[in-house]
C-alpha positions as CSV (number, residue, x, y, z in Angstrom):
1,M,8.3,2.7,4.2
2,S,6.0,0.4,2.4
3,T,3.2,-1.1,4.5
4,L,3.6,-4.8,5.4
5,I,1.0,-7.4,6.2
6,T,2.3,-9.5,9.2
7,E,1.9,-13.1,10.0
8,D,-1.2,-12.2,12.1
9,C,-3.2,-11.9,8.8
10,I,-6.4,-13.9,8.9
11,N,-6.9,-13.6,5.1
12,C,-10.2,-11.8,5.5
13,G,-9.6,-9.6,2.4
14,F,-10.9,-6.4,3.9
15,C,-7.7,-4.6,2.9
16,L,-7.9,-5.6,-0.8
17,P,-10.6,-3.1,-2.0
18,A,-9.3,-0.4,0.5
19,C,-6.0,0.1,-1.3
20,P,-6.1,3.1,-3.8
21,N,-3.0,1.7,-5.6
22,G,-4.1,-1.9,-6.1
23,A,-0.9,-2.9,-4.2
24,I,-2.5,-5.7,-2.1
25,Y,-2.7,-9.2,-3.5
26,K,-4.3,-12.5,-2.3
27,R,-1.9,-15.1,-1.2
28,G,-0.1,-16.9,-4.0
29,R,-1.2,-14.5,-6.7
30,K,1.3,-12.8,-9.0
31,W,1.5,-9.0,-8.7
32,E,1.6,-6.7,-11.7
33,L,3.3,-3.3,-12.4
34,D,3.4,-1.5,-15.8
35,G,2.1,-4.6,-17.5
36,E,4.8,-6.9,-16.1
37,E,3.9,-9.8,-13.8
38,H,6.0,-10.7,-10.8
39,P,6.0,-13.8,-8.7
40,P,3.9,-13.8,-5.5
41,L,5.6,-12.4,-2.5
42,R,3.6,-14.6,-0.1
43,E,1.9,-18.0,-0.5
44,D,0.2,-18.1,2.9
45,I,-1.3,-14.6,3.5
46,Y,-2.3,-11.4,1.7
47,Y,0.7,-9.2,0.8
48,I,1.5,-5.7,-0.3
49,A,3.8,-5.1,-3.4
50,P,6.2,-2.5,-2.1
51,D,6.7,-0.9,-5.5
52,K,3.0,-0.1,-5.6
53,C,2.5,1.1,-2.0
54,S,2.4,4.8,-1.3
55,E,1.2,4.3,2.3
56,C,-1.9,6.1,1.0
57,V,0.1,9.4,0.8
58,G,-1.8,11.6,-1.7
59,F,-5.1,9.9,-1.0
60,F,-5.6,9.6,2.8
61,G,-4.1,10.7,6.0
62,R,-3.6,7.1,7.2
63,E,-3.1,3.8,5.5
64,Q,-6.5,2.5,4.5
65,C,-5.4,-1.2,4.9
66,A,-4.6,-0.5,8.5
67,M,-7.9,1.3,9.0
68,V,-10.0,-1.7,7.9
69,C,-7.9,-4.6,9.2
70,P,-9.7,-6.3,12.1
71,V,-6.5,-7.8,13.5
72,D,-4.2,-4.8,13.1
73,C,-1.6,-6.6,11.0
74,C,-0.9,-3.8,8.5
75,I,2.2,-2.0,9.8
76,P,5.0,0.2,8.4
77,N,7.7,-2.1,7.0
78,P,10.9,-1.4,9.0
79,A,13.0,-3.0,6.2
80,I,11.8,-0.4,3.6
81,P,12.0,3.2,5.1
82,E,10.7,5.8,2.8
83,R,10.1,9.6,3.0
84,E,6.9,11.4,2.1
85,A,8.5,12.8,-1.1
86,A,9.2,9.3,-2.4
87,L,5.7,8.1,-1.6
88,I,3.9,11.0,-3.3
89,A,6.2,10.5,-6.3
90,R,5.1,6.9,-6.4
91,A,1.4,7.8,-6.1
92,R,1.8,10.3,-9.0
93,A,3.6,7.7,-11.1
94,L,1.0,5.1,-10.5
95,H,-1.9,7.6,-11.2
96,P,-0.5,9.9,-13.9
97,G,-3.9,11.5,-14.7
98,R,-4.8,12.3,-11.1
99,H,-4.2,15.7,-9.6
100,F,-3.0,15.4,-6.0
101,G,-3.2,19.0,-5.0
102,D,-1.1,20.9,-2.5
103,P,-1.3,20.1,0.3
104,F,-2.2,16.5,-0.3
105,P,-3.3,14.0,2.4
106,S,-0.4,12.4,4.2
107,R,0.3,10.4,7.4
108,F,3.5,12.5,7.7
109,R,1.7,15.7,8.5
110,A,-1.7,17.2,9.5
111,V,-3.6,18.5,6.4
């Protein structure tokens, strides 16, 4: 599932540079994918564009936004359950020139 920033967000911005996919946006900002802009998903707090979130699969063993969040408001989104295979496929699509190796870091298993 994509990670979700909850209402507890204090808009500190620590999560923004931590995301390897550039999936986190400031409140009220449009998000972009493949050169196409999309309307903001939130006007009041930072948000994560689900189509760009790989839950850090391929990069880290845990979601980096959750690691740096001082109020623990970055959680798995229960409305968007996803499997590891879908998340690594998304990471590969977002970063076509990157080699992810095997095994790759993933919160789904110990590497």
